[in-house]
ModelCIF file with pLDDT and N, C-alpha, C, O atoms, coordinates in Angstrom:
data_MODEL
#
_entry.id   MODEL 
#
_entity.id                         1 
_entity.type                       polymer 
_entity.pdbx_number_of_molecules   1 
#
_entity_poly.entity_id                      1 
_entity_poly.type                           'polypeptide(L)' 
_entity_poly.nstd_linkage                   no 
_entity_poly.nstd_monomer                   no 
_entity_poly.pdbx_seq_one_letter_code       MTFGRRTQAVAQSLREASDTVKAEFTDLGEEALDRVRQTGIDAVDAAKGAAKL 
_entity_poly.pdbx_seq_one_letter_code_can   MTFGRRTQAVAQSLREASDTVKAEFTDLGEEALDRVRQTGIDAVDAAKGAAKL 
_entity_poly.pdbx_strand_id                 A 
#
loop_
_entity_poly_seq.entity_id 
_entity_poly_seq.num 
_entity_poly_seq.mon_id 
_entity_poly_seq.hetero 
1 1  MET n 
1 2  THR n 
1 3  PHE n 
1 4  GLY n 
1 5  ARG n 
1 6  ARG n 
1 7  THR n 
1 8  GLN n 
1 9  ALA n 
1 10 VAL n 
1 11 ALA n 
1 12 GLN n 
1 13 SER n 
1 14 LEU n 
1 15 ARG n 
1 16 GLU n 
1 17 ALA n 
1 18 SER n 
1 19 ASP n 
1 20 THR n 
1 21 VAL n 
1 22 LYS n 
1 23 ALA n 
1 24 GLU n 
1 25 PHE n 
1 26 THR n 
1 27 ASP n 
1 28 LEU n 
1 29 GLY n 
1 30 GLU n 
1 31 GLU n 
1 32 ALA n 
1 33 LEU n 
1 34 ASP n 
1 35 ARG n 
1 36 VAL n 
1 37 ARG n 
1 38 GLN n 
1 39 THR n 
1 40 GLY n 
1 41 ILE n 
1 42 ASP n 
1 43 ALA n 
1 44 VAL n 
1 45 ASP n 
1 46 ALA n 
1 47 ALA n 
1 48 LYS n 
1 49 GLY n 
1 50 ALA n 
1 51 ALA n 
1 52 LYS n 
1 53 LEU n 
#
_struct_asym.id          A 
_struct_asym.entity_id   1 
#
loop_
_ma_qa_metric.id 
_ma_qa_metric.mode 
_ma_qa_metric.name 
_ma_qa_metric.software_group_id 
_ma_qa_metric.type 
1 global pLDDT . pLDDT 
2 local  pLDDT . pLDDT 
#
_ma_qa_metric_global.metric_id      1 
_ma_qa_metric_global.metric_value   94.77 
_ma_qa_metric_global.model_id       1 
_ma_qa_metric_global.ordinal_id     1 
#
loop_
_ma_qa_metric_local.label_asym_id 
_ma_qa_metric_local.label_comp_id 
_ma_qa_metric_local.label_seq_id 
_ma_qa_metric_local.metric_id 
_ma_qa_metric_local.metric_value 
_ma_qa_metric_local.model_id 
_ma_qa_metric_local.ordinal_id 
A MET 1  2 78.00 1 1  
A THR 2  2 94.00 1 2  
A PHE 3  2 91.00 1 3  
A GLY 4  2 92.00 1 4  
A ARG 5  2 95.00 1 5  
A ARG 6  2 96.00 1 6  
A THR 7  2 96.00 1 7  
A GLN 8  2 96.00 1 8  
A ALA 9  2 96.00 1 9  
A VAL 10 2 97.00 1 10 
A ALA 11 2 97.00 1 11 
A GLN 12 2 97.00 1 12 
A SER 13 2 97.00 1 13 
A LEU 14 2 97.00 1 14 
A ARG 15 2 97.00 1 15 
A GLU 16 2 98.00 1 16 
A ALA 17 2 98.00 1 17 
A SER 18 2 98.00 1 18 
A ASP 19 2 97.00 1 19 
A THR 20 2 98.00 1 20 
A VAL 21 2 98.00 1 21 
A LYS 22 2 97.00 1 22 
A ALA 23 2 98.00 1 23 
A GLU 24 2 97.00 1 24 
A PHE 25 2 97.00 1 25 
A THR 26 2 97.00 1 26 
A ASP 27 2 97.00 1 27 
A LEU 28 2 97.00 1 28 
A GLY 29 2 97.00 1 29 
A GLU 30 2 97.00 1 30 
A GLU 31 2 98.00 1 31 
A ALA 32 2 98.00 1 32 
A LEU 33 2 97.00 1 33 
A ASP 34 2 98.00 1 34 
A ARG 35 2 97.00 1 35 
A VAL 36 2 98.00 1 36 
A ARG 37 2 97.00 1 37 
A GLN 38 2 98.00 1 38 
A THR 39 2 98.00 1 39 
A GLY 40 2 97.00 1 40 
A ILE 41 2 97.00 1 41 
A ASP 42 2 96.00 1 42 
A ALA 43 2 96.00 1 43 
A VAL 44 2 96.00 1 44 
A ASP 45 2 94.00 1 45 
A ALA 46 2 94.00 1 46 
A ALA 47 2 94.00 1 47 
A LYS 48 2 92.00 1 48 
A GLY 49 2 88.00 1 49 
A ALA 50 2 88.00 1 50 
A ALA 51 2 87.00 1 51 
A LYS 52 2 80.00 1 52 
A LEU 53 2 68.00 1 53 
#
loop_
_atom_site.group_PDB 
_atom_site.id 
_atom_site.type_symbol 
_atom_site.label_atom_id 
_atom_site.label_alt_id 
_atom_site.label_comp_id 
_atom_site.label_asym_id 
_atom_site.label_entity_id 
_atom_site.label_seq_id 
_atom_site.pdbx_PDB_ins_code 
_atom_site.Cartn_x 
_atom_site.Cartn_y 
_atom_site.Cartn_z 
_atom_site.occupancy 
_atom_site.B_iso_or_equiv 
_atom_site.pdbx_formal_charge 
_atom_site.auth_seq_id 
_atom_site.auth_comp_id 
_atom_site.auth_asym_id 
_atom_site.auth_atom_id 
_atom_site.pdbx_PDB_model_num 
ATOM 1   N N  . MET A 1 1  ? -57.152 105.995 -120.637 1.00 78.00 ? 1  MET A N  1 
ATOM 2   C CA . MET A 1 1  ? -57.236 105.105 -121.784 1.00 78.00 ? 1  MET A CA 1 
ATOM 3   C C  . MET A 1 1  ? -58.200 105.730 -122.793 1.00 78.00 ? 1  MET A C  1 
ATOM 4   O O  . MET A 1 1  ? -59.310 106.133 -122.445 1.00 78.00 ? 1  MET A O  1 
ATOM 5   N N  . THR A 1 2  ? -57.760 105.800 -124.028 1.00 94.00 ? 2  THR A N  1 
ATOM 6   C CA . THR A 1 2  ? -58.611 106.382 -125.057 1.00 94.00 ? 2  THR A CA 1 
ATOM 7   C C  . THR A 1 2  ? -59.687 105.383 -125.446 1.00 94.00 ? 2  THR A C  1 
ATOM 8   O O  . THR A 1 2  ? -59.605 104.193 -125.140 1.00 94.00 ? 2  THR A O  1 
ATOM 9   N N  . PHE A 1 3  ? -60.694 105.901 -126.126 1.00 91.00 ? 3  PHE A N  1 
ATOM 10  C CA . PHE A 1 3  ? -61.806 105.047 -126.555 1.00 91.00 ? 3  PHE A CA 1 
ATOM 11  C C  . PHE A 1 3  ? -61.303 103.935 -127.477 1.00 91.00 ? 3  PHE A C  1 
ATOM 12  O O  . PHE A 1 3  ? -61.735 102.788 -127.362 1.00 91.00 ? 3  PHE A O  1 
ATOM 13  N N  . GLY A 1 4  ? -60.393 104.275 -128.389 1.00 92.00 ? 4  GLY A N  1 
ATOM 14  C CA . GLY A 1 4  ? -59.855 103.274 -129.316 1.00 92.00 ? 4  GLY A CA 1 
ATOM 15  C C  . GLY A 1 4  ? -59.107 102.171 -128.598 1.00 92.00 ? 4  GLY A C  1 
ATOM 16  O O  . GLY A 1 4  ? -59.257 100.996 -128.933 1.00 92.00 ? 4  GLY A O  1 
ATOM 17  N N  . ARG A 1 5  ? -58.310 102.534 -127.624 1.00 95.00 ? 5  ARG A N  1 
ATOM 18  C CA . ARG A 1 5  ? -57.556 101.520 -126.860 1.00 95.00 ? 5  ARG A CA 1 
ATOM 19  C C  . ARG A 1 5  ? -58.496 100.669 -126.018 1.00 95.00 ? 5  ARG A C  1 
ATOM 20  O O  . ARG A 1 5  ? -58.309 99.460  -125.882 1.00 95.00 ? 5  ARG A O  1 
ATOM 21  N N  . ARG A 1 6  ? -59.490 101.310 -125.467 1.00 96.00 ? 6  ARG A N  1 
ATOM 22  C CA . ARG A 1 6  ? -60.466 100.556 -124.666 1.00 96.00 ? 6  ARG A CA 1 
ATOM 23  C C  . ARG A 1 6  ? -61.201 99.559  -125.555 1.00 96.00 ? 6  ARG A C  1 
ATOM 24  O O  . ARG A 1 6  ? -61.425 98.415  -125.162 1.00 96.00 ? 6  ARG A O  1 
ATOM 25  N N  . THR A 1 7  ? -61.571 99.997  -126.747 1.00 96.00 ? 7  THR A N  1 
ATOM 26  C CA . THR A 1 7  ? -62.256 99.112  -127.689 1.00 96.00 ? 7  THR A CA 1 
ATOM 27  C C  . THR A 1 7  ? -61.372 97.922  -128.035 1.00 96.00 ? 7  THR A C  1 
ATOM 28  O O  . THR A 1 7  ? -61.845 96.786  -128.075 1.00 96.00 ? 7  THR A O  1 
ATOM 29  N N  . GLN A 1 8  ? -60.109 98.174  -128.281 1.00 96.00 ? 8  GLN A N  1 
ATOM 30  C CA . GLN A 1 8  ? -59.172 97.097  -128.597 1.00 96.00 ? 8  GLN A CA 1 
ATOM 31  C C  . GLN A 1 8  ? -59.021 96.135  -127.420 1.00 96.00 ? 8  GLN A C  1 
ATOM 32  O O  . GLN A 1 8  ? -58.955 94.920  -127.610 1.00 96.00 ? 8  GLN A O  1 
ATOM 33  N N  . ALA A 1 9  ? -58.967 96.670  -126.231 1.00 96.00 ? 9  ALA A N  1 
ATOM 34  C CA . ALA A 1 9  ? -58.826 95.825  -125.041 1.00 96.00 ? 9  ALA A CA 1 
ATOM 35  C C  . ALA A 1 9  ? -60.056 94.951  -124.850 1.00 96.00 ? 9  ALA A C  1 
ATOM 36  O O  . ALA A 1 9  ? -59.940 93.769  -124.526 1.00 96.00 ? 9  ALA A O  1 
ATOM 37  N N  . VAL A 1 10 ? -61.222 95.526  -125.048 1.00 97.00 ? 10 VAL A N  1 
ATOM 38  C CA . VAL A 1 10 ? -62.461 94.752  -124.913 1.00 97.00 ? 10 VAL A CA 1 
ATOM 39  C C  . VAL A 1 10 ? -62.522 93.678  -125.987 1.00 97.00 ? 10 VAL A C  1 
ATOM 40  O O  . VAL A 1 10 ? -62.901 92.541  -125.708 1.00 97.00 ? 10 VAL A O  1 
ATOM 41  N N  . ALA A 1 11 ? -62.152 94.031  -127.211 1.00 97.00 ? 11 ALA A N  1 
ATOM 42  C CA . ALA A 1 11 ? -62.170 93.057  -128.308 1.00 97.00 ? 11 ALA A CA 1 
ATOM 43  C C  . ALA A 1 11 ? -61.211 91.905  -128.010 1.00 97.00 ? 11 ALA A C  1 
ATOM 44  O O  . ALA A 1 11 ? -61.545 90.742  -128.237 1.00 97.00 ? 11 ALA A O  1 
ATOM 45  N N  . GLN A 1 12 ? -60.038 92.223  -127.509 1.00 97.00 ? 12 GLN A N  1 
ATOM 46  C CA . GLN A 1 12 ? -59.063 91.180  -127.161 1.00 97.00 ? 12 GLN A CA 1 
ATOM 47  C C  . GLN A 1 12 ? -59.599 90.278  -126.062 1.00 97.00 ? 12 GLN A C  1 
ATOM 48  O O  . GLN A 1 12 ? -59.452 89.057  -126.119 1.00 97.00 ? 12 GLN A O  1 
ATOM 49  N N  . SER A 1 13 ? -60.214 90.878  -125.076 1.00 97.00 ? 13 SER A N  1 
ATOM 50  C CA . SER A 1 13 ? -60.787 90.106  -123.977 1.00 97.00 ? 13 SER A CA 1 
ATOM 51  C C  . SER A 1 13 ? -61.882 89.166  -124.482 1.00 97.00 ? 13 SER A C  1 
ATOM 52  O O  . SER A 1 13 ? -61.968 88.014  -124.056 1.00 97.00 ? 13 SER A O  1 
ATOM 53  N N  . LEU A 1 14 ? -62.708 89.663  -125.381 1.00 97.00 ? 14 LEU A N  1 
ATOM 54  C CA . LEU A 1 14 ? -63.770 88.822  -125.944 1.00 97.00 ? 14 LEU A CA 1 
ATOM 55  C C  . LEU A 1 14 ? -63.200 87.677  -126.775 1.00 97.00 ? 14 LEU A C  1 
ATOM 56  O O  . LEU A 1 14 ? -63.715 86.561  -126.728 1.00 97.00 ? 14 LEU A O  1 
ATOM 57  N N  . ARG A 1 15 ? -62.136 87.948  -127.536 1.00 97.00 ? 15 ARG A N  1 
ATOM 58  C CA . ARG A 1 15 ? -61.501 86.872  -128.314 1.00 97.00 ? 15 ARG A CA 1 
ATOM 59  C C  . ARG A 1 15 ? -60.941 85.800  -127.384 1.00 97.00 ? 15 ARG A C  1 
ATOM 60  O O  . ARG A 1 15 ? -61.100 84.607  -127.643 1.00 97.00 ? 15 ARG A O  1 
ATOM 61  N N  . GLU A 1 16 ? -60.301 86.214  -126.324 1.00 98.00 ? 16 GLU A N  1 
ATOM 62  C CA . GLU A 1 16 ? -59.734 85.250  -125.377 1.00 98.00 ? 16 GLU A CA 1 
ATOM 63  C C  . GLU A 1 16 ? -60.832 84.431  -124.709 1.00 98.00 ? 16 GLU A C  1 
ATOM 64  O O  . GLU A 1 16 ? -60.696 83.220  -124.536 1.00 98.00 ? 16 GLU A O  1 
ATOM 65  N N  . ALA A 1 17 ? -61.910 85.093  -124.340 1.00 98.00 ? 17 ALA A N  1 
ATOM 66  C CA . ALA A 1 17 ? -63.027 84.381  -123.717 1.00 98.00 ? 17 ALA A CA 1 
ATOM 67  C C  . ALA A 1 17 ? -63.644 83.395  -124.697 1.00 98.00 ? 17 ALA A C  1 
ATOM 68  O O  . ALA A 1 17 ? -63.984 82.272  -124.326 1.00 98.00 ? 17 ALA A O  1 
ATOM 69  N N  . SER A 1 18 ? -63.787 83.813  -125.934 1.00 98.00 ? 18 SER A N  1 
ATOM 70  C CA . SER A 1 18 ? -64.335 82.935  -126.968 1.00 98.00 ? 18 SER A CA 1 
ATOM 71  C C  . SER A 1 18 ? -63.443 81.715  -127.168 1.00 98.00 ? 18 SER A C  1 
ATOM 72  O O  . SER A 1 18 ? -63.938 80.594  -127.284 1.00 98.00 ? 18 SER A O  1 
ATOM 73  N N  . ASP A 1 19 ? -62.135 81.931  -127.210 1.00 97.00 ? 19 ASP A N  1 
ATOM 74  C CA . ASP A 1 19 ? -61.195 80.819  -127.360 1.00 97.00 ? 19 ASP A CA 1 
ATOM 75  C C  . ASP A 1 19 ? -61.305 79.846  -126.186 1.00 97.00 ? 19 ASP A C  1 
ATOM 76  O O  . ASP A 1 19 ? -61.241 78.630  -126.369 1.00 97.00 ? 19 ASP A O  1 
ATOM 77  N N  . THR A 1 20 ? -61.469 80.387  -124.994 1.00 98.00 ? 20 THR A N  1 
ATOM 78  C CA . THR A 1 20 ? -61.602 79.554  -123.806 1.00 98.00 ? 20 THR A CA 1 
ATOM 79  C C  . THR A 1 20 ? -62.875 78.713  -123.872 1.00 98.00 ? 20 THR A C  1 
ATOM 80  O O  . THR A 1 20 ? -62.852 77.521  -123.568 1.00 98.00 ? 20 THR A O  1 
ATOM 81  N N  . VAL A 1 21 ? -63.973 79.333  -124.265 1.00 98.00 ? 21 VAL A N  1 
ATOM 82  C CA . VAL A 1 21 ? -65.248 78.610  -124.356 1.00 98.00 ? 21 VAL A CA 1 
ATOM 83  C C  . VAL A 1 21 ? -65.149 77.507  -125.411 1.00 98.00 ? 21 VAL A C  1 
ATOM 84  O O  . VAL A 1 21 ? -65.602 76.386  -125.180 1.00 98.00 ? 21 VAL A O  1 
ATOM 85  N N  . LYS A 1 22 ? -64.560 77.821  -126.566 1.00 97.00 ? 22 LYS A N  1 
ATOM 86  C CA . LYS A 1 22 ? -64.397 76.800  -127.609 1.00 97.00 ? 22 LYS A CA 1 
ATOM 87  C C  . LYS A 1 22 ? -63.559 75.631  -127.105 1.00 97.00 ? 22 LYS A C  1 
ATOM 88  O O  . LYS A 1 22 ? -63.889 74.472  -127.358 1.00 97.00 ? 22 LYS A O  1 
ATOM 89  N N  . ALA A 1 23 ? -62.490 75.929  -126.400 1.00 98.00 ? 23 ALA A N  1 
ATOM 90  C CA . ALA A 1 23 ? -61.627 74.875  -125.871 1.00 98.00 ? 23 ALA A CA 1 
ATOM 91  C C  . ALA A 1 23 ? -62.379 74.010  -124.858 1.00 98.00 ? 23 ALA A C  1 
ATOM 92  O O  . ALA A 1 23 ? -62.239 72.787  -124.851 1.00 98.00 ? 23 ALA A O  1 
ATOM 93  N N  . GLU A 1 24 ? -63.170 74.648  -124.012 1.00 97.00 ? 24 GLU A N  1 
ATOM 94  C CA . GLU A 1 24 ? -63.941 73.891  -123.014 1.00 97.00 ? 24 GLU A CA 1 
ATOM 95  C C  . GLU A 1 24 ? -64.946 72.961  -123.686 1.00 97.00 ? 24 GLU A C  1 
ATOM 96  O O  . GLU A 1 24 ? -65.092 71.811  -123.274 1.00 97.00 ? 24 GLU A O  1 
ATOM 97  N N  . PHE A 1 25 ? -65.645 73.448  -124.721 1.00 97.00 ? 25 PHE A N  1 
ATOM 98  C CA . PHE A 1 25 ? -66.609 72.602  -125.416 1.00 97.00 ? 25 PHE A CA 1 
ATOM 99  C C  . PHE A 1 25 ? -65.916 71.467  -126.157 1.00 97.00 ? 25 PHE A C  1 
ATOM 100 O O  . PHE A 1 25 ? -66.449 70.360  -126.231 1.00 97.00 ? 25 PHE A O  1 
ATOM 101 N N  . THR A 1 26 ? -64.743 71.730  -126.702 1.00 97.00 ? 26 THR A N  1 
ATOM 102 C CA . THR A 1 26 ? -63.982 70.668  -127.359 1.00 97.00 ? 26 THR A CA 1 
ATOM 103 C C  . THR A 1 26 ? -63.616 69.599  -126.342 1.00 97.00 ? 26 THR A C  1 
ATOM 104 O O  . THR A 1 26 ? -63.755 68.406  -126.612 1.00 97.00 ? 26 THR A O  1 
ATOM 105 N N  . ASP A 1 27 ? -63.150 70.024  -125.177 1.00 97.00 ? 27 ASP A N  1 
ATOM 106 C CA . ASP A 1 27 ? -62.799 69.067  -124.121 1.00 97.00 ? 27 ASP A CA 1 
ATOM 107 C C  . ASP A 1 27 ? -64.015 68.256  -123.694 1.00 97.00 ? 27 ASP A C  1 
ATOM 108 O O  . ASP A 1 27 ? -63.923 67.042  -123.514 1.00 97.00 ? 27 ASP A O  1 
ATOM 109 N N  . LEU A 1 28 ? -65.153 68.925  -123.533 1.00 97.00 ? 28 LEU A N  1 
ATOM 110 C CA . LEU A 1 28 ? -66.371 68.216  -123.134 1.00 97.00 ? 28 LEU A CA 1 
ATOM 111 C C  . LEU A 1 28 ? -66.768 67.183  -124.181 1.00 97.00 ? 28 LEU A C  1 
ATOM 112 O O  . LEU A 1 28 ? -67.162 66.066  -123.844 1.00 97.00 ? 28 LEU A O  1 
ATOM 113 N N  . GLY A 1 29 ? -66.663 67.561  -125.446 1.00 97.00 ? 29 GLY A N  1 
ATOM 114 C CA . GLY A 1 29 ? -67.002 66.635  -126.523 1.00 97.00 ? 29 GLY A CA 1 
ATOM 115 C C  . GLY A 1 29 ? -66.091 65.430  -126.533 1.00 97.00 ? 29 GLY A C  1 
ATOM 116 O O  . GLY A 1 29 ? -66.548 64.300  -126.709 1.00 97.00 ? 29 GLY A O  1 
ATOM 117 N N  . GLU A 1 30 ? -64.800 65.665  -126.346 1.00 97.00 ? 30 GLU A N  1 
ATOM 118 C CA . GLU A 1 30 ? -63.847 64.555  -126.322 1.00 97.00 ? 30 GLU A CA 1 
ATOM 119 C C  . GLU A 1 30 ? -64.102 63.642  -125.139 1.00 97.00 ? 30 GLU A C  1 
ATOM 120 O O  . GLU A 1 30 ? -64.017 62.421  -125.269 1.00 97.00 ? 30 GLU A O  1 
ATOM 121 N N  . GLU A 1 31 ? -64.412 64.215  -123.992 1.00 98.00 ? 31 GLU A N  1 
ATOM 122 C CA . GLU A 1 31 ? -64.694 63.400  -122.811 1.00 98.00 ? 31 GLU A CA 1 
ATOM 123 C C  . GLU A 1 31 ? -65.960 62.575  -123.012 1.00 98.00 ? 31 GLU A C  1 
ATOM 124 O O  . GLU A 1 31 ? -66.012 61.410  -122.620 1.00 98.00 ? 31 GLU A O  1 
ATOM 125 N N  . ALA A 1 32 ? -66.967 63.169  -123.615 1.00 98.00 ? 32 ALA A N  1 
ATOM 126 C CA . ALA A 1 32 ? -68.214 62.440  -123.866 1.00 98.00 ? 32 ALA A CA 1 
ATOM 127 C C  . ALA A 1 32 ? -67.967 61.289  -124.841 1.00 98.00 ? 32 ALA A C  1 
ATOM 128 O O  . ALA A 1 32 ? -68.488 60.190  -124.650 1.00 98.00 ? 32 ALA A O  1 
ATOM 129 N N  . LEU A 1 33 ? -67.181 61.538  -125.875 1.00 97.00 ? 33 LEU A N  1 
ATOM 130 C CA . LEU A 1 33 ? -66.864 60.487  -126.838 1.00 97.00 ? 33 LEU A CA 1 
ATOM 131 C C  . LEU A 1 33 ? -66.093 59.364  -126.170 1.00 97.00 ? 33 LEU A C  1 
ATOM 132 O O  . LEU A 1 33 ? -66.357 58.191  -126.434 1.00 97.00 ? 33 LEU A O  1 
ATOM 133 N N  . ASP A 1 34 ? -65.158 59.700  -125.320 1.00 98.00 ? 34 ASP A N  1 
ATOM 134 C CA . ASP A 1 34 ? -64.408 58.675  -124.583 1.00 98.00 ? 34 ASP A CA 1 
ATOM 135 C C  . ASP A 1 34 ? -65.331 57.838  -123.712 1.00 98.00 ? 34 ASP A C  1 
ATOM 136 O O  . ASP A 1 34 ? -65.169 56.620  -123.631 1.00 98.00 ? 34 ASP A O  1 
ATOM 137 N N  . ARG A 1 35 ? -66.300 58.479  -123.057 1.00 97.00 ? 35 ARG A N  1 
ATOM 138 C CA . ARG A 1 35 ? -67.249 57.736  -122.208 1.00 97.00 ? 35 ARG A CA 1 
ATOM 139 C C  . ARG A 1 35 ? -68.110 56.797  -123.049 1.00 97.00 ? 35 ARG A C  1 
ATOM 140 O O  . ARG A 1 35 ? -68.394 55.673  -122.635 1.00 97.00 ? 35 ARG A O  1 
ATOM 141 N N  . VAL A 1 36 ? -68.524 57.258  -124.229 1.00 98.00 ? 36 VAL A N  1 
ATOM 142 C CA . VAL A 1 36 ? -69.338 56.409  -125.107 1.00 98.00 ? 36 VAL A CA 1 
ATOM 143 C C  . VAL A 1 36 ? -68.517 55.208  -125.575 1.00 98.00 ? 36 VAL A C  1 
ATOM 144 O O  . VAL A 1 36 ? -69.006 54.078  -125.587 1.00 98.00 ? 36 VAL A O  1 
ATOM 145 N N  . ARG A 1 37 ? -67.275 55.463  -125.956 1.00 97.00 ? 37 ARG A N  1 
ATOM 146 C CA . ARG A 1 37 ? -66.397 54.353  -126.376 1.00 97.00 ? 37 ARG A CA 1 
ATOM 147 C C  . ARG A 1 37 ? -66.233 53.340  -125.248 1.00 97.00 ? 37 ARG A C  1 
ATOM 148 O O  . ARG A 1 37 ? -66.359 52.134  -125.462 1.00 97.00 ? 37 ARG A O  1 
ATOM 149 N N  . GLN A 1 38 ? -65.954 53.836  -124.058 1.00 98.00 ? 38 GLN A N  1 
ATOM 150 C CA . GLN A 1 38 ? -65.743 52.931  -122.926 1.00 98.00 ? 38 GLN A CA 1 
ATOM 151 C C  . GLN A 1 38 ? -67.013 52.157  -122.598 1.00 98.00 ? 38 GLN A C  1 
ATOM 152 O O  . GLN A 1 38 ? -66.946 50.981  -122.240 1.00 98.00 ? 38 GLN A O  1 
ATOM 153 N N  . THR A 1 39 ? -68.160 52.798  -122.716 1.00 98.00 ? 39 THR A N  1 
ATOM 154 C CA . THR A 1 39 ? -69.428 52.113  -122.472 1.00 98.00 ? 39 THR A CA 1 
ATOM 155 C C  . THR A 1 39 ? -69.614 50.978  -123.473 1.00 98.00 ? 39 THR A C  1 
ATOM 156 O O  . THR A 1 39 ? -70.070 49.893  -123.112 1.00 98.00 ? 39 THR A O  1 
ATOM 157 N N  . GLY A 1 40 ? -69.261 51.230  -124.722 1.00 97.00 ? 40 GLY A N  1 
ATOM 158 C CA . GLY A 1 40 ? -69.350 50.181  -125.743 1.00 97.00 ? 40 GLY A CA 1 
ATOM 159 C C  . GLY A 1 40 ? -68.423 49.021  -125.428 1.00 97.00 ? 40 GLY A C  1 
ATOM 160 O O  . GLY A 1 40 ? -68.814 47.859  -125.541 1.00 97.00 ? 40 GLY A O  1 
ATOM 161 N N  . ILE A 1 41 ? -67.205 49.331  -125.038 1.00 97.00 ? 41 ILE A N  1 
ATOM 162 C CA . ILE A 1 41 ? -66.237 48.282  -124.665 1.00 97.00 ? 41 ILE A CA 1 
ATOM 163 C C  . ILE A 1 41 ? -66.761 47.478  -123.483 1.00 97.00 ? 41 ILE A C  1 
ATOM 164 O O  . ILE A 1 41 ? -66.688 46.249  -123.477 1.00 97.00 ? 41 ILE A O  1 
ATOM 165 N N  . ASP A 1 42 ? -67.289 48.176  -122.485 1.00 96.00 ? 42 ASP A N  1 
ATOM 166 C CA . ASP A 1 42 ? -67.826 47.489  -121.307 1.00 96.00 ? 42 ASP A CA 1 
ATOM 167 C C  . ASP A 1 42 ? -69.011 46.614  -121.680 1.00 96.00 ? 42 ASP A C  1 
ATOM 168 O O  . ASP A 1 42 ? -69.159 45.516  -121.143 1.00 96.00 ? 42 ASP A O  1 
ATOM 169 N N  . ALA A 1 43 ? -69.858 47.079  -122.591 1.00 96.00 ? 43 ALA A N  1 
ATOM 170 C CA . ALA A 1 43 ? -71.025 46.299  -123.018 1.00 96.00 ? 43 ALA A CA 1 
ATOM 171 C C  . ALA A 1 43 ? -70.584 45.020  -123.742 1.00 96.00 ? 43 ALA A C  1 
ATOM 172 O O  . ALA A 1 43 ? -71.149 43.949  -123.521 1.00 96.00 ? 43 ALA A O  1 
ATOM 173 N N  . VAL A 1 44 ? -69.581 45.141  -124.600 1.00 96.00 ? 44 VAL A N  1 
ATOM 174 C CA . VAL A 1 44 ? -69.065 43.963  -125.303 1.00 96.00 ? 44 VAL A CA 1 
ATOM 175 C C  . VAL A 1 44 ? -68.458 42.978  -124.306 1.00 96.00 ? 44 VAL A C  1 
ATOM 176 O O  . VAL A 1 44 ? -68.693 41.773  -124.396 1.00 96.00 ? 44 VAL A O  1 
ATOM 177 N N  . ASP A 1 45 ? -67.690 43.487  -123.370 1.00 94.00 ? 45 ASP A N  1 
ATOM 178 C CA . ASP A 1 45 ? -67.083 42.607  -122.368 1.00 94.00 ? 45 ASP A CA 1 
ATOM 179 C C  . ASP A 1 45 ? -68.162 41.910  -121.542 1.00 94.00 ? 45 ASP A C  1 
ATOM 180 O O  . ASP A 1 45 ? -68.034 40.724  -121.235 1.00 94.00 ? 45 ASP A O  1 
ATOM 181 N N  . ALA A 1 46 ? -69.212 42.624  -121.184 1.00 94.00 ? 46 ALA A N  1 
ATOM 182 C CA . ALA A 1 46 ? -70.308 42.026  -120.406 1.00 94.00 ? 46 ALA A CA 1 
ATOM 183 C C  . ALA A 1 46 ? -71.010 40.951  -121.238 1.00 94.00 ? 46 ALA A C  1 
ATOM 184 O O  . ALA A 1 46 ? -71.351 39.886  -120.722 1.00 94.00 ? 46 ALA A O  1 
ATOM 185 N N  . ALA A 1 47 ? -71.222 41.229  -122.507 1.00 94.00 ? 47 ALA A N  1 
ATOM 186 C CA . ALA A 1 47 ? -71.876 40.230  -123.375 1.00 94.00 ? 47 ALA A CA 1 
ATOM 187 C C  . ALA A 1 47 ? -71.016 38.990  -123.512 1.00 94.00 ? 47 ALA A C  1 
ATOM 188 O O  . ALA A 1 47 ? -71.527 37.870  -123.490 1.00 94.00 ? 47 ALA A O  1 
ATOM 189 N N  . LYS A 1 48 ? -69.705 39.185  -123.653 1.00 92.00 ? 48 LYS A N  1 
ATOM 190 C CA . LYS A 1 48 ? -68.803 38.027  -123.722 1.00 92.00 ? 48 LYS A CA 1 
ATOM 191 C C  . LYS A 1 48 ? -68.842 37.217  -122.437 1.00 92.00 ? 48 LYS A C  1 
ATOM 192 O O  . LYS A 1 48 ? -68.841 35.986  -122.460 1.00 92.00 ? 48 LYS A O  1 
ATOM 193 N N  . GLY A 1 49 ? -68.875 37.935  -121.306 1.00 88.00 ? 49 GLY A N  1 
ATOM 194 C CA . GLY A 1 49 ? -68.936 37.258  -120.019 1.00 88.00 ? 49 GLY A CA 1 
ATOM 195 C C  . GLY A 1 49 ? -70.236 36.494  -119.855 1.00 88.00 ? 49 GLY A C  1 
ATOM 196 O O  . GLY A 1 49 ? -70.239 35.381  -119.329 1.00 88.00 ? 49 GLY A O  1 
ATOM 197 N N  . ALA A 1 50 ? -71.331 37.075  -120.295 1.00 88.00 ? 50 ALA A N  1 
ATOM 198 C CA . ALA A 1 50 ? -72.626 36.406  -120.204 1.00 88.00 ? 50 ALA A CA 1 
ATOM 199 C C  . ALA A 1 50 ? -72.691 35.194  -121.116 1.00 88.00 ? 50 ALA A C  1 
ATOM 200 O O  . ALA A 1 50 ? -73.328 34.195  -120.782 1.00 88.00 ? 50 ALA A O  1 
ATOM 201 N N  . ALA A 1 51 ? -72.036 35.277  -122.265 1.00 87.00 ? 51 ALA A N  1 
ATOM 202 C CA . ALA A 1 51 ? -72.041 34.160  -123.213 1.00 87.00 ? 51 ALA A CA 1 
ATOM 203 C C  . ALA A 1 51 ? -71.260 32.976  -122.673 1.00 87.00 ? 51 ALA A C  1 
ATOM 204 O O  . ALA A 1 51 ? -71.525 31.836  -123.055 1.00 87.00 ? 51 ALA A O  1 
ATOM 205 N N  . LYS A 1 52 ? -70.309 33.224  -121.796 1.00 80.00 ? 52 LYS A N  1 
ATOM 206 C CA . LYS A 1 52 ? -69.505 32.130  -121.227 1.00 80.00 ? 52 LYS A CA 1 
ATOM 207 C C  . LYS A 1 52 ? -70.262 31.370  -120.148 1.00 80.00 ? 52 LYS A C  1 
ATOM 208 O O  . LYS A 1 52 ? -69.902 30.244  -119.804 1.00 80.00 ? 52 LYS A O  1 
ATOM 209 N N  . LEU A 1 53 ? -71.313 31.989  -119.614 1.00 68.00 ? 53 LEU A N  1 
ATOM 210 C CA . LEU A 1 53 ? -72.078 31.323  -118.560 1.00 68.00 ? 53 LEU A CA 1 
ATOM 211 C C  . LEU A 1 53 ? -72.872 30.243  -119.167 1.00 68.00 ? 53 LEU A C  1 
ATOM 212 O O  . LEU A 1 53 ? -73.599 29.542  -118.464 1.00 68.00 ? 53 LEU A O  1 
#
């Protein structure tokens, strides 16, 4: 493998790894947002339940 081809292969590998990391962080962010939303819903439901007592 020539130096130029090796450089291209390494660059491609780094781009793929970068894309994977970005996707993972996006997924983590979406999951965290979903948990926050659900926590808010649960808090409202608990408050409604407490108000009925």
